[in-house]
C-alpha positions in Angstrom: 0.0 0.0 0.0 1.3 3.4 -0.9 1.9 5.6 2.1 0.0 8.9 2.3 3.3 10.5 3.2 5.0 9.3 -0.1 6.5 11.5 -2.8 3.3 11.7 -4.8 1.3 13.0 -1.8 4.1 15.5 -1.0 3.9 16.8 -4.6 0.2 17.4 -4.3 0.4 19.2 -0.9 3.4 21.3 -1.9 2.2 24.8 -2.9 5.2 25.3 -5.1 7.6 28.2 -5.2 5.3 30.5 -7.2 2.5 30.2 -4.7 4.9 30.6 -1.8 6.4 33.7 -3.4 2.9 35.1 -3.8 2.0 34.3 -0.2 5.2 36.0 1.0 4.5 39.2 -1.0 0.9 39.2 0.2 2.2 38.9 3.8 4.7 41.7 3.1 1.9 43.9 1.7 -0.4 43.2 4.7 2.5 44.0 7.1 3.3 47.2 5.2 -0.3 48.4 5.3 -0.6 47.5 9.0 2.3 49.9 9.8 0.7 52.9 8.1 -0.7 55.6 10.3 -4.2 56.6 9.2 -4.0 60.3 10.3 -1.0 60.9 8.1 -2.5 59.0 5.1 -5.7 61.1 5.3 -4.0 64.5 6.0 -1.5 64.2 3.2 -4.1 62.9 0.7 -6.3 65.9 1.5 -3.3 68.2 1.5 -2.5 67.4 -2.2 -6.2 67.5 -3.3 -7.6 70.6 -4.9 -11.0 71.1 -3.3 -11.7 74.3 -5.1 -13.1 77.4 -3.3 -13.7 75.6 0.0 -12.4 77.7 2.9 -11.5 80.5 0.5 -9.1 78.3 -1.4 -7.0 77.7 1.7 -8.0 74.1 2.4 -4.5 72.8 1.7 -3.1 75.3 4.3 -5.7 74.0 6.9 -4.6 70.4 6.4 -0.9 71.5 6.5 -1.6 73.2 9.8 -3.3 70.1 11.2 -0.2 68.0 10.3 2.0 70.5 12.1 -0.3 70.4 15.2 -0.3 66.6 15.1 3.5 66.6 15.3 3.3 68.4 18.6 1.8 65.3 20.2 4.5 63.0 18.8 8.1 62.2 19.9 10.8 62.2 17.3 12.2 58.9 16.1 15.5 60.5 14.9 17.8 63.0 16.4 18.8 65.7 13.9 22.3 65.8 15.3 24.6 68.0 13.2 21.8 68.7 10.8 20.2 70.7 13.6 22.1 73.6 12.1 19.6 73.7 9.2 16.8 74.7 11.7 18.4 78.1 12.6 19.4 78.6 8.9 15.8 78.2 7.8 14.6 80.3 10.7 17.0 83.1 9.9 16.1 83.0 6.2 12.4 83.2 7.0 13.0 86.1 9.4 15.0 87.9 6.7 12.4 87.5 4.0 9.7 88.6 6.4 11.7 91.7 7.2 12.2 92.5 3.5 8.4 92.1 2.9 7.5 94.3 5.9 9.9 97.1 5.0 9.3 97.1 1.3 5.7 98.4 0.5 3.9 95.8 -1.7 3.1 96.9 -5.2 -0.3 96.8 -6.7 -1.4 93.3 -7.4 0.9 91.6 -4.9 -0.4 88.7 -3.0 -0.7 89.0 0.8 2.8 88.5 2.0 1.7 87.6 5.5 -0.4 84.6 4.3 2.5 83.5 2.1 4.9 83.8 5.0 2.6 81.7 7.2 2.6 79.0 4.7 6.4 79.1 4.3 6.8 78.7 8.1 4.4 75.8 8.1 6.2 74.1 5.2 9.5 74.6 7.0 8.2 73.0 10.2 6.7 70.1 8.1 10.1 69.3 6.7 11.7 68.9 10.1 8.9 67.0 11.7 8.8 64.6 8.8 12.6 64.1 8.8 12.7 63.5 12.5 9.9 61.0 12.4 7.3 62.9 14.4 5.1 62.6 11.3 5.4 59.2 9.7 7.0 59.8 6.3 6.0 56.4 4.9 2.4 57.1 5.6 2.6 60.6 4.2 4.0 59.2 0.9 1.3 56.5 0.8 -1.4 59.1 1.2 -0.1 61.3 -1.7 0.5 58.2 -3.8 -3.1 57.2 -3.2 -4.3 60.5 -4.7 -1.9 60.1 -7.7 -3.2 56.6 -8.4 -7.0 57.2 -8.1 -6.7 60.6 -9.9 -6.1 58.9 -13.3 -9.3 56.8 -13.6 -11.4 59.5 -12.0 -10.1 62.1 -14.4 -10.7 60.0 -17.5 -14.1 59.0 -16.2 -15.0 62.7 -16.1 -15.6 62.6 -12.4 -13.0 65.3 -11.5 -12.1 68.6 -13.1 -10.3 69.0 -16.4 -8.6 72.4 -15.9 -6.1 72.3 -18.8 -7.6 71.1 -22.1 -7.4 67.4 -21.6 -4.1 67.2 -19.8 -4.2 65.2 -16.5 -5.1 67.6 -13.7 -8.1 66.3 -11.8 -7.7 66.1 -8.0 -4.4 67.8 -8.1 -5.6 70.9 -10.0 -2.8 72.7 -11.8 -1.1 71.0 -14.7 2.5 71.8 -13.8 1.9 71.1 -10.1 0.4 67.8 -11.1 3.6 67.1 -13.2 5.8 68.0 -10.3 3.8 65.9 -7.9 3.9 62.8 -10.1 7.7 63.2 -10.6 8.5 63.5 -6.9 6.0 60.9 -5.7 7.1 58.5 -8.4 10.7 58.5 -7.1 9.5 58.4 -3.5 7.4 55.3 -4.2 10.5 53.6 -5.5 11.6 53.7 -1.8 8.4 51.8 -0.8 9.5 48.6 -2.5 12.6 46.5 -2.1 13.0 44.3 -5.1 14.7 45.7 -8.3 12.0 44.6 -10.7 9.3 46.3 -8.6 11.4 49.5 -8.4 11.6 49.5 -12.2 7.9 48.8 -12.4 7.1 51.7 -10.1 9.3 54.1 -12.2 7.5 53.1 -15.4 4.1 53.2 -13.8 4.5 56.8 -12.7 6.0 57.8 -16.1 2.6 57.1 -17.7 0.5 59.6 -15.8 3.4 62.0 -15.7 3.3 62.0 -19.5 -0.4 62.6 -19.4 0.1 65.8 -17.4 1.9 67.3 -20.5 4.5 68.9 -18.2 7.7 68.9 -20.3 9.9 70.1 -17.5 8.7 67.4 -15.1 9.3 64.8 -17.7 12.8 65.9 -18.3 13.4 66.1 -14.5 12.0 62.7 -13.9 14.1 61.1 -16.6 17.3 62.8 -15.3 16.3 61.9 -11.8 16.1 58.2 -12.7 19.6 58.5 -14.3 21.0 60.1 -11.1 19.2 57.5 -8.9 21.4 54.9 -10.6 24.6 56.6 -11.4 24.9 59.5 -8.9 25.7 57.6 -5.8 28.4 55.6 -7.5 30.4 58.5 -8.9 33.2 60.4 -7.2 32.8 64.2 -6.9 34.4 64.9 -10.3 32.1 62.3 -11.9 29.1 64.1 -10.3 30.2 67.4 -11.7 30.6 66.0 -15.2 27.2 64.3 -15.0 25.7 67.5 -13.7 27.1 69.4 -16.7 25.8 66.8 -19.1 22.4 66.9 -17.4 22.3 70.7 -17.8 23.0 70.4 -21.5 20.4 67.6 -21.9 17.8 69.8 -20.2 18.5 72.7 -22.6 18.4 70.5 -25.7 15.2 68.6 -24.7 13.5 71.9 -23.8 13.9 72.9 -27.5 13.1 69.5 -28.9 10.0 68.9 -26.8 8.5 72.1 -28.1 8.7 71.0 -31.7 7.7 67.4 -31.7 4.6 65.1 -31.2 2.0 66.1 -28.8 3.9 69.2 -27.7 4.2 70.7 -31.2 0.8 72.6 -30.9 2.0 74.9 -28.1 3.5 77.7 -30.3 1.0 80.2 -28.8 1.5 79.3 -25.2 5.3 79.2 -25.7 5.2 82.7 -27.2 3.3 83.9 -24.1 5.8 82.2 -21.9 8.6 83.9 -23.7 6.9 87.3 -23.0 6.4 86.4 -19.4 10.1 85.4 -19.1 11.3 88.6 -20.7 9.2 90.7 -18.3 10.3 88.5 -15.3 14.0 88.9 -16.1 13.6 92.7 -16.0 11.9 92.4 -12.6 14.7 90.2 -11.3 17.3 92.8 -12.2 15.2 95.6 -10.7 14.8 93.6 -7.4 18.5 93.8 -6.7 20.5 91.8 -4.2 17.9 91.9 -1.4 14.6 91.3 -3.2 11.2 93.0 -3.1 9.4 90.9 -0.6 7.0 87.9 -0.7 4.2 88.0 -3.2 6.0 90.2 -5.7 7.0 87.5 -8.2 4.5 88.3 -10.9 4.3 90.4 -14.1 1.5 92.2 -15.8 0.9 91.5 -19.5 -2.3 93.3 -20.3 -4.9 92.5 -19.3 -3.7 89.7 -17.0 -1.3 89.1 -14.2 1.1 86.2 -14.5 3.3 84.5 -12.0 6.9 83.7 -12.8 7.8 80.5 -14.7 11.1 80.1 -13.0 11.5 79.3 -9.3 15.0 80.7 -9.1 13.7 84.0 -10.3 10.8 83.8 -7.9 13.2 83.4 -4.9 15.4 86.2 -6.2 12.6 88.7 -6.6 10.9 87.8 -3.2 14.1 87.6 -1.1 17.1 88.3 -3.2 20.3 86.2 -3.1 20.2 85.5 0.7 16.8 83.8 0.3 17.7 81.8 -2.8 21.0 80.8 -1.2 19.2 79.5 1.9 16.8 77.5 -0.2 19.5 75.9 -2.3 21.6 75.0 0.8 18.6 73.2 2.3 17.9 71.4 -1.0 21.4 70.5 -1.9 22.5 69.4 1.6 19.5 67.2 2.1 19.3 65.6 -1.3 22.6 65.8 -3.3 25.1 65.2 -0.5 27.9 67.3 -2.1 30.4 66.6 0.7 30.1 62.8 0.3 32.3 61.7 -2.7 30.5 58.4 -2.9 27.2 58.2 -1.1 26.3 54.5 -1.8 23.3 53.1 -3.6 20.8 53.5 -0.7 21.0 57.3 -1.0 20.4 57.3 -4.8 16.7 58.1 -4.5 17.5 61.3 -2.6 19.9 62.4 -5.4 17.3 61.7 -8.0 14.8 63.8 -6.1 17.3 66.7 -5.9 17.8 66.6 -9.6 14.0 66.7 -10.2 13.6 69.8 -8.0 16.6 71.6 -9.5 15.5 70.9 -13.1 11.9 71.7 -12.7 12.7 74.9 -10.8 14.1 76.4 -14.0 10.8 76.3 -15.9 8.2 76.3 -13.1 7.4 79.3 -10.9 6.7 77.4 -7.7 8.9 74.4 -6.9 10.9 75.4 -3.9 8.9 75.5 -0.6 6.0 73.6 -2.1 4.5 70.4 -0.6 6.4 68.1 -3.1 9.6 70.0 -2.2 8.9 69.4 1.5 8.4 65.7 1.1 11.6 65.3 -1.0 13.8 67.4 1.4 12.3 65.6 4.5 13.0 62.2 2.8 16.6 63.3 2.0 17.3 64.4 5.6 15.8 61.3 7.1 17.9 59.2 4.8 21.0 60.9 6.1 19.9 60.5 9.7 19.2 56.8 9.3 22.6 56.3 7.5 24.3 58.0 10.4 22.6 55.7 12.9 23.8 52.6 11.0 20.6 51.6 9.2 21.6 49.2 6.5 18.8 50.5 4.2 18.5 54.2 5.0 16.8 55.1 1.8 14.0 52.5 2.1 10.5 53.3 3.2 9.5 49.6 3.0 9.2 47.3 5.9 10.2 43.7 6.4 7.1 41.5 6.2 6.2 40.0 9.6 6.0 36.2 9.5 3.2 35.7 12.0 0.0 37.5 13.0 1.6 38.3 16.4 4.5 40.0 14.6 2.0 42.0 12.5 0.2 43.2 15.5 3.4 44.0 17.3 4.7 46.1 14.5 1.5 48.0 14.3 1.5 48.6 18.1 5.1 50.0 17.8 4.0 52.4 15.0 5.9 50.5 12.3 9.4 49.1 11.7 12.1 49.9 9.3 
């Protein structure tokens, strides 16, 4: 008689490697979801959602304020250490730009500099509470990613707004802000997965909706960010300088090519208007001088309309001059590009890619620095440095190791998540 424990029975009972792999990935996903913090997921999803005229158009600021208040009731998971010096730097920069705005009378048509200052202060606090772990960065990224994902079917089903002639806007609102958001969140989502095939899949998945936004600058930044993600951490300082020069040339060339080919070839009129805005903006930059003209002054009037700048560097120069722009670039470069580390190692590559996205998009978008995507990116870069300092073997990862048992799942959830 054949034993029930024989080879044939074992073959029937064995789930096989494929089913085992699927079970492991399902367990990993369940464990990852179990460590997310619902308040962060909801707040950041709402923060990146354009809810129209509700609360006078300041709903995003309300949710931003709620996130900052939430951080007051949390303890930090990471000590800022030597990066604590960035806090007084940011504070001094904000005090400076506030003084310039107060002493220089606003011109007609300027936005309320006090409201803008309040938002800048809140964004600054958000960067440091995210970096220190008072607000869970993984959950914040998951909340924004959720908006990015559901936005696509809702937009093409006609459920949400189409504010730019068929280009993907929807829940996020502005076309260029949508492009910047998809570019930054796409790279951040690479940190949510561990395996290389999944990382490549995430990069490609976000490239699709990014293309649908029609944001040429975000597309160029995303492509270069992916290049820097792979090559940047492995290059010495000289290699990074060479790659940076090549990236700059590539941006200039693709900016010209994109305006003449395919789906972008019908923008001659908008590009002509942009050129007029840029010409008027450049004049205003020179008139602002070294110290700037104050917050809310980065706009030009081309009759009969008022237009914001299409260059974030110029925006910073007009609002706060070279001291303000210098402080912004120090925060961005120190957190993301790690210029003082000749070889940063592969785990820090995502941060470098994010830095390139921000620096590239800043040249052709009026609001990149001190936006919510900028805050997420800079906070991620700072937290990556802090975790690397503390000996974390995967400092750039926002994934978690899948618990093997239900008890471990519950234990990880009770602790607020593991790395």
